[in-house]
C-alpha positions as CSV (number, residue, x, y, z in Angstrom):
1,M,8.1,-84.5,-79.5
2,G,11.3,-84.6,-77.6
3,S,11.6,-85.5,-74.0
4,P,11.5,-82.6,-71.6
5,S,14.8,-81.4,-70.1
6,A,15.6,-82.0,-66.5
7,P,14.2,-79.3,-64.1
8,T,16.7,-76.8,-62.7
9,K,16.6,-76.1,-59.0
10,T,16.6,-72.3,-58.3
11,S,16.7,-70.6,-54.8
12,T,16.3,-66.9,-54.0
13,N,17.7,-65.3,-50.8
14,V,15.8,-62.2,-49.7
15,T,17.3,-60.2,-46.8
16,Q,15.1,-57.4,-45.2
17,N,16.2,-54.9,-42.6
18,T,13.1,-53.9,-40.8
19,I,11.6,-53.2,-37.5
20,D,11.2,-55.9,-34.9
21,P,7.6,-57.1,-35.6
22,A,6.9,-56.8,-31.8
23,M,7.6,-53.1,-32.0
24,V,5.5,-52.4,-35.1
25,P,2.3,-51.5,-33.1
26,Y,4.3,-48.9,-31.1
27,Y,5.7,-47.2,-34.2
28,T,2.3,-47.3,-35.8
29,D,0.7,-45.6,-32.8
30,M,3.5,-43.1,-32.7
31,A,3.0,-42.2,-36.4
32,K,-0.7,-41.7,-35.9
33,R,-0.2,-39.5,-32.9
34,A,2.5,-37.5,-34.7
35,Q,0.2,-36.9,-37.6
36,A,-2.6,-35.8,-35.2
37,I,-0.2,-33.4,-33.4
38,G,1.0,-32.1,-36.8
39,N,-2.5,-31.3,-37.8
40,T,-3.3,-29.4,-34.6
41,P,-3.8,-25.7,-35.3
42,Y,-1.4,-23.3,-33.7
43,V,-2.5,-21.9,-30.4
44,G,-0.9,-18.6,-29.5
45,Y,-0.4,-17.3,-26.0
46,T,-3.0,-14.6,-25.2
47,G,-1.8,-13.6,-21.7
48,E,0.5,-10.7,-20.8
49,S,4.1,-11.3,-21.8
50,I,5.7,-8.0,-20.6
51,A,4.6,-6.5,-17.3
52,G,3.6,-2.8,-17.6
53,F,4.9,0.0,-15.4
54,D,3.7,-0.3,-11.8
55,P,1.6,2.7,-10.6
56,M,4.4,3.8,-8.3
57,E,6.8,3.8,-11.2
58,T,4.3,5.9,-13.3
59,K,3.9,8.3,-10.4
60,A,7.7,8.6,-10.0
61,Q,8.0,9.3,-13.7
62,Q,5.3,12.0,-13.5
63,D,7.0,13.6,-10.5
64,T,10.3,13.5,-12.2
65,A,8.9,15.2,-15.3
66,A,7.2,17.8,-13.1
67,L,10.5,18.7,-11.3
68,T,11.5,22.4,-11.7
69,S,14.2,24.6,-10.4
70,P,13.5,25.2,-6.7
71,G,11.9,28.5,-5.9
72,E,14.7,29.2,-3.4
73,Y,17.1,29.5,-6.2
74,N,15.2,32.5,-7.7
75,Q,15.0,34.1,-4.3
76,A,18.7,33.5,-3.7
77,Q,19.5,35.0,-7.0
78,A,17.4,38.1,-6.3
79,G,19.1,38.6,-2.9
80,Y,22.5,38.1,-4.3
81,Q,21.9,40.5,-7.2
82,R,20.8,43.2,-4.7
83,G,24.1,42.8,-3.0
84,L,25.9,43.2,-6.3
85,D,23.9,46.2,-7.2
86,Y,24.5,48.0,-3.8
87,N,26.6,51.1,-4.1
88,P,27.5,52.8,-0.8
89,G,28.3,56.1,-2.4
90,M,30.0,59.1,-0.8
91,F,28.7,61.7,1.6
92,G,28.4,65.0,-0.2
93,A,26.2,68.1,-0.5
94,A,23.3,66.2,-1.8
95,E,23.5,63.7,1.0
96,A,24.0,66.5,3.5
97,A,20.9,68.3,2.3
98,Q,19.0,65.1,2.5
99,Y,20.1,64.2,6.0
100,M,20.4,67.6,7.7
101,S,17.6,68.5,10.1
102,P,14.9,70.6,8.6
103,Y,14.6,72.4,12.0
104,Q,18.2,73.5,12.1
105,K,17.4,77.0,10.8
106,N,14.6,77.5,13.3
107,V,16.8,76.5,16.2
108,T,19.5,78.9,15.0
109,D,17.0,81.7,14.6
110,I,16.0,81.2,18.2
111,G,19.6,81.6,19.3
112,I,20.0,84.8,17.1
113,R,16.8,86.2,18.6
114,D,18.2,85.7,22.1
115,L,21.5,87.3,21.1
116,N,19.6,90.3,19.7
117,E,17.6,90.7,22.8
118,Q,20.7,90.4,24.9
119,A,22.5,93.0,22.8
120,A,19.4,95.4,23.1
121,R,19.4,95.1,26.8
122,S,23.2,95.8,27.0
123,M,22.7,98.9,24.9
124,A,19.8,100.1,27.0
125,L,21.7,99.6,30.2
126,A,24.8,101.4,28.8
127,G,22.5,104.3,27.8
128,V,21.1,104.5,31.3
129,N,24.6,104.5,32.8
130,S,25.8,107.2,30.4
131,A,22.8,109.3,31.3
132,R,23.7,109.1,34.9
133,T,27.2,110.3,34.3
134,G,26.1,112.8,31.7
135,G,27.7,111.1,28.8
136,Y,24.6,109.8,27.1
137,G,24.7,110.6,23.4
138,G,28.4,111.2,23.6
139,S,31.2,109.5,21.9
140,G,31.7,107.0,24.7
141,N,28.1,105.9,24.4
142,A,28.5,105.6,20.7
143,I,31.6,103.5,21.0
144,M,29.9,101.2,23.5
145,N,26.9,100.7,21.2
146,A,29.2,100.0,18.2
147,T,31.1,97.4,20.2
148,T,27.8,95.8,21.3
149,A,26.6,95.7,17.7
150,R,29.9,94.2,16.5
151,T,29.8,91.6,19.2
152,L,26.2,90.8,18.3
153,N,27.1,90.3,14.6
154,R,30.0,88.1,15.5
155,D,27.9,86.0,17.9
156,V,25.1,85.7,15.3
157,G,27.6,84.5,12.7
158,D,29.2,82.1,15.1
159,L,25.9,80.7,16.1
160,S,24.8,80.2,12.5
161,T,28.1,78.5,11.6
162,K,28.0,76.3,14.7
163,G,24.4,75.4,14.0
164,A,25.2,74.5,10.4
165,Q,28.2,72.6,11.4
166,E,26.4,70.6,14.1
167,S,23.6,69.9,11.6
168,Y,26.1,68.8,9.0
169,L,27.9,66.5,11.4
170,N,24.6,65.0,12.6
171,A,23.6,64.5,9.0
172,Q,26.9,62.8,8.2
173,Q,26.6,60.5,11.3
174,Q,23.1,59.6,10.3
175,Y,24.2,58.9,6.8
176,Q,26.9,56.6,8.1
177,R,24.5,54.8,10.4
178,D,22.2,54.3,7.4
179,R,25.1,53.1,5.3
180,T,26.2,50.7,7.9
181,A,22.6,49.4,8.2
182,R,22.4,48.9,4.5
183,E,25.7,47.1,4.3
184,Y,24.5,44.9,7.2
185,A,21.3,44.3,5.4
186,Q,23.2,43.4,2.2
187,T,25.4,41.0,4.1
188,L,22.3,39.4,5.7
189,G,20.8,39.2,2.2
190,Q,23.8,37.5,0.7
191,N,23.9,35.1,3.7
192,S,20.3,34.5,3.2
193,A,20.9,33.9,-0.5
194,S,23.5,31.3,0.3
195,G,21.1,29.7,2.8
196,L,18.2,29.7,0.4
197,A,20.4,28.1,-2.3
198,S,21.5,25.4,0.2
199,L,17.9,24.9,1.2
200,G,16.9,24.6,-2.5
201,N,19.7,21.9,-2.9
202,T,18.4,20.1,0.1
203,R,14.8,20.1,-1.1
204,Q,15.7,19.0,-4.5
205,T,17.9,16.2,-3.1
206,S,15.0,15.2,-0.9
207,D,12.6,15.2,-3.8
208,L,14.9,13.1,-5.9
209,A,15.5,10.6,-3.1
210,R,11.7,10.3,-2.5
211,I,11.1,9.8,-6.2
212,G,13.9,7.3,-6.5
213,A,12.6,5.3,-3.5
214,Q,9.1,5.3,-5.1
215,N,10.5,4.2,-8.4
216,A,12.5,1.4,-6.8
217,A,9.5,0.1,-5.0
218,G,7.4,0.2,-8.2
219,S,10.2,-1.6,-10.1
220,A,10.3,-4.4,-7.5
221,Q,6.5,-4.8,-7.9
222,R,6.9,-4.8,-11.7
223,D,9.7,-7.5,-11.5
224,L,7.4,-9.6,-9.4
225,Q,4.6,-9.3,-11.9
226,Q,7.0,-10.1,-14.7
227,R,8.0,-13.3,-13.0
228,R,4.3,-14.2,-12.7
229,D,3.8,-13.5,-16.4
230,D,6.8,-15.6,-17.3
231,L,5.6,-18.5,-15.2
232,Q,2.1,-18.3,-16.7
233,K,3.5,-18.3,-20.2
234,E,5.9,-21.1,-19.5
235,E,3.0,-23.1,-18.0
236,F,0.9,-22.4,-21.1
237,I,3.7,-23.6,-23.4
238,N,4.2,-26.7,-21.4
239,Q,0.5,-27.5,-21.5
240,R,0.3,-26.8,-25.2
241,D,3.4,-28.8,-26.1
242,Y,2.8,-31.6,-23.6
243,G,1.7,-34.2,-26.3
244,K,4.6,-33.3,-28.6
245,N,7.1,-33.5,-25.7
246,Q,5.8,-36.9,-24.7
247,L,6.0,-38.1,-28.3
248,N,9.6,-36.9,-28.5
249,F,10.3,-38.7,-25.3
250,E,8.9,-42.0,-26.5
251,S,10.5,-41.6,-29.9
252,G,13.9,-41.2,-28.2
253,I,13.3,-44.4,-26.4
254,L,12.2,-46.3,-29.5
255,H,15.0,-45.0,-31.6
256,G,17.5,-46.2,-29.0
257,L,16.4,-49.8,-29.5
258,P,18.3,-51.9,-32.1
259,M,16.7,-52.5,-35.6
260,G,16.1,-56.2,-36.5
261,S,17.8,-57.7,-39.5
262,Y,15.7,-60.5,-41.0
263,E,16.6,-62.9,-43.9
264,Q,14.1,-65.1,-45.6
265,T,15.0,-67.7,-48.4
266,T,12.5,-69.0,-50.9
267,G,13.4,-72.1,-53.0
268,Y,11.5,-73.5,-56.0
269,K,12.0,-75.6,-59.2
270,V,11.5,-74.1,-62.6
271,P,10.8,-76.6,-65.5
272,S,12.6,-75.7,-68.7
273,N,9.7,-76.0,-71.1
274,N,6.6,-76.9,-69.2
275,T,4.5,-73.8,-68.4
276,S,2.1,-75.6,-66.1
277,Q,5.0,-76.9,-64.1
278,V,6.4,-73.3,-63.8
279,I,3.2,-72.0,-62.6
280,G,2.7,-74.8,-60.2
281,A,6.2,-74.2,-58.8
282,A,5.5,-70.5,-58.4
283,A,2.2,-71.2,-56.6
284,A,4.0,-73.6,-54.3
285,G,6.7,-71.1,-53.5
286,L,4.1,-68.4,-52.8
287,G,2.2,-70.7,-50.5
288,A,5.3,-71.6,-48.6
289,Y,6.1,-67.9,-48.2
290,N,2.7,-67.2,-46.8
291,D,2.9,-70.1,-44.5
292,Y,6.2,-68.7,-43.3
293,N,4.8,-65.3,-42.6
294,R,1.9,-66.8,-40.7
295,S,4.1,-68.9,-38.6
296,G,6.3,-65.9,-37.8
297,K,9.5,-68.0,-38.1
298,T,12.7,-66.3,-39.1
299,T,16.1,-67.5,-40.1
């Protein structure tokens, strides 16, 4: 056999970029906690997220929906329409017949009766006088009676005409008084219609102001409740995510620390053709490596 060749010295440089060994326990703990948090089932918020309408808001909405046109408007419309429909008309025969006194004829008849009685007395007196002078039954007495009768007819006609005229004038005056009263009533009605319309506006404005104030108060209460709901939800989320937030906080700190760069070199001899020597050298190198790790030395 030939002599073995000289052994060749071989060295291996191994460089590892890894975490500072002193920080490994912290990262390990963080990984375990992160895994535990990741496996935690989702917990949803069961509280109220949006505050409902306050009772005052609900009442204001109901009152608004129940609003109708003020009754004063209808009354004002009716009064105003009556004013539009009013027709004063003209005084004529129909109005005269309506307004003339039903007792006018009776009053005229009384006057005619008095005239007839007066004429009869005049004729009787004239006959007595004619008899005294011997002229009774003569032409003079006849002329006197005819004159008395003519006067009676004239006076009766005049009395009837005057009575009718007076009754007509009274009827016309009464018609005018009634017309004036109706026109005044229509004016009052139209003024009342305007007043009622204004009152309706005032009442409706008052109702809307009252409802608006009620709604504003209810809205303020609902806003306060919404803030309570928001705070409760925010507190729930903070409590639920507390562990995760703490983990993120610690992770930020750890990631801010520099990573260590560690280099370790292993040297060993490899015989050219002796297997046992190769194995022995490998074992020696492995032992040195383990001793190095146990000692915690770095280069």
